[in-house]
C-alpha positions in Angstrom: 0.0 0.0 0.0 2.8 2.4 0.9 4.5 1.9 -2.5 1.1 2.5 -4.3 0.6 5.7 -2.3 4.1 6.9 -3.3 3.5 6.2 -7.0 0.2 8.3 -6.8 2.2 11.0 -5.0 4.8 11.2 -7.8 2.1 11.1 -10.5 0.3 14.0 -8.9 3.5 16.0 -8.7 4.3 15.6 -12.4 0.7 16.1 -13.6 0.1 19.3 -11.7 3.6 20.9 -12.4 2.0 23.6 -14.6 0.0 24.8 -11.7 3.0 25.2 -9.5 5.0 27.0 -12.2 2.3 29.6 -12.5 2.4 30.5 -8.8 3.4 34.1 -8.0 6.5 34.1 -5.8 6.3 36.6 -2.9 8.7 37.2 0.1 7.6 35.7 3.3 6.1 38.0 5.9 5.3 37.5 9.5 1.7 36.7 8.9 2.7 33.6 7.0 3.6 32.0 10.3 0.3 31.2 12.1 -0.5 29.4 15.3 -3.5 28.0 17.2 -3.4 28.7 21.0 -6.2 27.1 23.0 -5.8 28.6 26.5 -4.0 31.9 26.3 -6.3 33.3 28.9 -6.0 30.3 31.2 -2.3 30.0 32.0 -0.7 29.3 28.6 2.2 31.9 28.4 2.3 33.8 25.1 4.5 31.9 22.6 8.0 33.3 22.5 8.3 32.6 18.7 7.8 34.9 15.8 4.3 34.6 14.3 1.8 37.0 12.9 -1.5 35.0 12.6 -3.7 33.4 15.2 -6.7 31.1 14.5 -9.2 30.9 17.3 -10.4 27.3 16.9 -10.6 25.1 20.0 -10.2 28.4 21.9 -13.7 28.4 23.4 -15.1 31.3 21.4 -17.4 29.5 19.0 -21.0 30.7 18.9 -22.2 28.2 21.5 -19.7 29.8 23.9 -20.5 33.4 23.0 -24.3 33.1 23.1 -25.1 30.1 25.3 -28.6 31.4 25.7 -30.5 33.5 23.2 -29.7 37.1 23.7 -27.3 36.5 26.6 -23.7 37.2 25.3 -20.4 36.4 27.0 -17.5 38.2 25.3 -15.0 38.2 28.2 -12.7 35.6 26.6 -12.8 36.8 23.1 -12.3 40.4 24.2 -9.1 39.2 26.0 -7.9 37.5 22.9 -8.6 40.5 20.8 -6.7 42.7 23.3 -3.7 40.3 23.2 -3.7 40.3 19.4 -3.6 44.1 19.3 -0.7 44.2 21.9 1.3 41.7 19.9 0.4 43.0 16.4 -1.1 39.6 15.6 -3.9 39.0 13.0 -6.9 37.0 14.3 -8.7 34.6 12.2 -12.1 33.9 13.8 -14.1 30.8 12.7 -17.8 31.4 12.8 -19.2 28.0 13.9 -20.8 25.9 16.6 -24.5 26.5 16.8 -25.8 26.9 20.4 -28.4 24.3 21.4 -31.1 26.8 21.6 -30.6 27.8 17.9 -29.8 24.4 16.5 -31.8 22.7 13.8 -31.1 19.4 15.7 -30.7 20.4 19.3 -30.4 16.9 20.6 -27.7 15.9 18.3 -24.5 14.8 20.2 -21.3 16.7 19.6 -17.7 16.0 20.3 -17.5 19.4 22.0 -20.1 18.6 24.7 -22.4 21.1 23.1 -25.7 19.4 22.0 -26.7 20.6 18.5 -23.4 22.4 17.8 -22.7 20.4 14.6 -26.0 21.3 13.0 -26.9 24.5 11.1 -29.2 26.9 12.9 -32.9 26.3 12.6 -33.5 29.9 11.7 -31.2 31.7 9.3 -32.1 35.0 11.1 -30.3 33.7 14.3 -27.1 33.1 12.2 -27.4 36.5 10.7 -27.8 38.1 14.1 -24.8 36.3 15.4 -22.6 37.4 12.5 -23.8 40.9 12.7 -23.2 41.1 16.4 -19.6 39.8 16.1 -18.9 42.0 13.0 -20.1 45.2 14.7 -18.4 44.5 18.1 -15.0 43.8 16.6 -15.1 46.1 13.6 -11.5 47.1 12.7 -10.1 44.6 15.2 -11.0 41.3 13.5 -10.8 41.4 9.8 -10.6 37.7 8.9 -13.6 35.4 9.4 -13.6 31.7 8.4 -17.0 29.9 7.9 -17.3 26.8 10.0 -14.6 24.2 10.6 -14.0 21.0 8.5 -17.6 20.7 7.4 -16.7 17.9 5.2 -16.5 15.7 8.3 -19.7 15.0 10.1 -17.9 15.3 13.4 -18.1 19.0 12.8 -21.0 19.7 10.4 -24.1 17.7 9.7 -25.8 20.1 7.3 -25.6 19.9 3.5 -23.5 21.9 1.1 -26.4 24.1 0.0 -27.0 25.2 3.7 -23.3 25.9 4.1 -23.2 28.1 1.0 -26.2 30.0 2.4 -24.5 30.5 5.7 -21.3 31.7 3.9 -23.1 34.1 1.6 -25.2 35.6 4.3 -22.1 36.1 6.5 -20.2 37.6 3.5 -22.9 40.1 2.8 -23.3 41.2 6.4 -19.5 41.5 7.1 -18.8 43.4 3.9 -21.6 45.8 4.7 -20.1 46.4 8.2 -16.6 46.9 6.9 -15.6 46.3 3.2 -12.0 45.5 4.5 -13.3 42.3 6.2 -12.1 39.2 4.5 -14.2 35.9 4.4 -12.3 32.7 4.4 -14.0 29.6 2.8 -15.0 26.6 5.0 -11.9 24.5 5.3 -12.2 20.8 4.7 -9.3 18.6 5.6 -7.1 16.1 3.8 -7.5 14.6 0.3 -10.0 12.6 -1.7 -13.7 13.3 -0.8 -12.6 16.4 1.2 -11.2 18.1 -1.9 -14.3 16.9 -3.8 -16.3 18.7 -1.0 -14.5 22.0 -1.7 -15.2 21.5 -5.5 -18.9 21.1 -4.8 -19.0 24.0 -2.4 -17.5 26.3 -5.0 -19.7 24.9 -7.7 -22.8 25.5 -5.6 -22.2 29.2 -5.4 -19.7 29.3 -2.6 -16.9 30.7 -4.8 -18.9 34.1 -5.1 -18.9 34.6 -1.4 -15.3 34.2 -0.3 -12.1 36.2 -0.6 -9.7 33.4 0.5 -9.7 29.7 0.0 -8.8 27.5 3.0 -7.9 23.9 3.4 -6.4 21.8 6.2 -3.4 20.0 4.6 -3.1 17.2 7.3 -1.0 14.2 6.4 -0.8 12.5 9.7 0.8 9.2 8.5 3.5 10.8 6.4 6.1 13.5 6.3 5.5 17.1 5.1 6.3 16.1 1.5 3.0 14.4 1.2 1.2 17.8 1.5 2.5 18.8 -2.0 0.0 16.7 -4.1 -2.9 17.8 -1.8 -2.0 21.5 -2.2 -1.8 21.0 -6.0 -5.2 19.2 -6.1 -6.8 22.1 -4.2 -5.1 24.6 -6.6 -6.5 22.6 -9.5 -10.0 22.9 -8.1 -9.5 26.7 -7.7 -8.3 26.8 -11.3 -11.3 24.9 -12.4 -13.6 27.5 -10.8 -11.6 30.5 -12.1 -10.5 31.7 -8.6 -6.9 30.6 -8.9 -5.8 34.2 -8.1 -7.4 34.2 -4.7 -5.1 33.6 -1.7 -4.8 30.0 -0.5 -4.5 29.5 3.3 -3.6 26.4 5.2 -5.6 27.2 8.3 -4.8 24.0 10.2 -2.0 21.4 10.1 0.1 19.6 12.6 1.7 16.3 13.6 1.8 14.1 16.6 4.8 15.4 18.5 6.4 13.2 21.2 6.3 14.4 24.8 9.5 14.7 26.8 8.0 15.1 30.3 6.7 11.6 30.7 3.0 12.5 29.9 1.4 9.5 28.4 0.3 9.7 24.8 -3.4 10.3 24.3 -5.2 7.3 22.9 -7.3 9.4 20.6 -4.2 10.2 18.6 -2.4 7.0 19.1 -5.3 4.9 17.8 -5.9 7.2 14.9 -2.9 6.0 13.0 -0.8 9.1 13.3 2.9 8.9 12.8 4.7 9.9 16.0 7.4 12.4 15.4 10.3 12.2 17.8 11.7 15.3 19.7 14.8 15.3 17.5 12.8 15.2 14.3 10.1 17.7 14.9 12.0 20.9 14.0 12.8 19.2 10.6 9.1 18.6 10.0 8.3 22.2 10.8 11.0 23.6 8.5 10.1 21.3 5.6 6.4 22.0 6.0 6.8 25.8 5.8 9.2 25.6 2.9 7.1 23.2 0.7 3.7 24.9 1.4 5.2 28.3 0.5 6.7 27.0 -2.7 3.2 25.7 -3.6 1.7 29.2 -3.2 0.2 28.9 0.3 0.0 32.5 1.8 -0.6 31.5 5.4 0.2 28.4 7.4 -1.5 27.9 10.8 0.3 25.2 12.9 -1.9 23.2 15.2 -1.1 23.8 17.9 0.9 25.5 20.6 -0.7 24.1 23.8 -2.7 21.1 22.5 -2.7 18.4 25.2 -3.5 15.4 23.1 0.0 15.1 21.5 0.0 17.9 18.9 1.4 20.6 21.2 4.7 22.4 21.0 4.9 22.7 24.8 4.9 19.9 27.3 1.4 19.1 28.6 2.3 18.9 32.3 5.0 21.6 32.7 4.4 24.0 29.8 8.1 23.8 29.1 9.0 24.3 25.4 9.7 21.3 23.3 12.9 21.4 21.0 10.7 22.2 18.1 10.3 25.7 19.5 13.9 26.6 19.0 13.6 25.1 15.6 10.7 27.6 14.8 12.8 30.6 16.0 15.7 29.5 13.8 13.4 28.8 10.8 11.7 32.2 11.0 15.0 34.0 11.2 16.1 32.3 8.0 12.9 32.6 6.1 11.5 36.0 6.9 11.9 38.3 3.9 13.0 35.4 1.7 11.2 34.1 -1.4 10.9 30.3 -2.0 11.5 30.1 -5.7 10.9 26.4 -6.1 10.9 23.0 -4.4 11.3 19.7 -6.1 12.0 16.2 -5.2 11.2 12.5 -5.5 10.5 9.9 -2.9 13.6 10.7 -0.8 15.7 13.6 -1.9 14.2 17.1 -1.9 15.7 20.5 -2.8 14.3 24.0 -2.3 15.7 27.2 -3.9 15.3 30.4 -1.9 16.4 34.0 -2.4 16.8 36.6 0.4 15.8 40.3 0.1 19.1 41.1 -1.6 18.6 38.4 -4.2 21.2 36.0 -2.7 20.3 32.4 -3.7 20.4 29.5 -1.3 19.8 25.9 -1.8 18.3 23.7 0.9 18.4 19.9 0.5 17.2 17.1 2.7 16.5 13.4 2.6 12.9 12.6 3.5 12.4 9.5 5.7 
């Protein structure tokens, strides 16, 4: 099976080469480096790494947390996040998702977030519109990027149909643009390959392409190294080209790997049983560097790493002590090398890969590695 997957991978690389060749090459700015931080208001120290983008998923600010009862809003946590972002000059990306039980079309439907009905669309579109309008007005000029839902191609997160998702997106687009034309709407991000990329295709085909400014996808490859992202990115770009939106930005709003713990904390069975490849402490920085290089070479404008303080095995800090894992020093070194640089190209085969970069003065550099 592994050999078969590698053959498919190489075929995709060759077949979609023309898409990669047409990508505009731009210098890397701070907002390319994105993070998820789950508990920055509950004891997680602010990350001491260079980053410019922060996605607020699994940060307890979904709709169900903000308006647990109709008309009763709780903005304390989100207000803190927005203040932190302003202080650190960090862009917030806010997913609009998680229907409260009172507003849900299926209020008794179980959810992995212990919020009954949160995977369903709202029963009344007016409640959704009021939610979007309330958020847009409260954070006008402070939050400019809004992502509609999270991984709707997976019924763990959304149980509505694509037509409903398009309606939610287009209603949000109209409201947020009316509040502030500078607001940017990010498409619902599906995750992985196969049917998930087909889901994006159907979303765009059903009218979604007219209600977004940015295309998002989650380029997870949990059983493989970062090189396996390349055919996924190219497949998404092919879908964008098919719908004549290839000039819109492409963001990777969530990707990470199972990172080993060094403080003795047991691995979480949810990750271990999911077939994820466990990345050792000494290898994690290499994964990070390769992922950021390859994604940028393929035209990804932002890359949000999941996550800084995740406790299930994907965190960059130790679950018990909060001590930085070695990958954090790798992040600092990587950002120092890449900020202001342009990734001209990356190419490779099953094992050997090479990226060509140029710094702000035009000086060329070749980065080569052997993929495991």
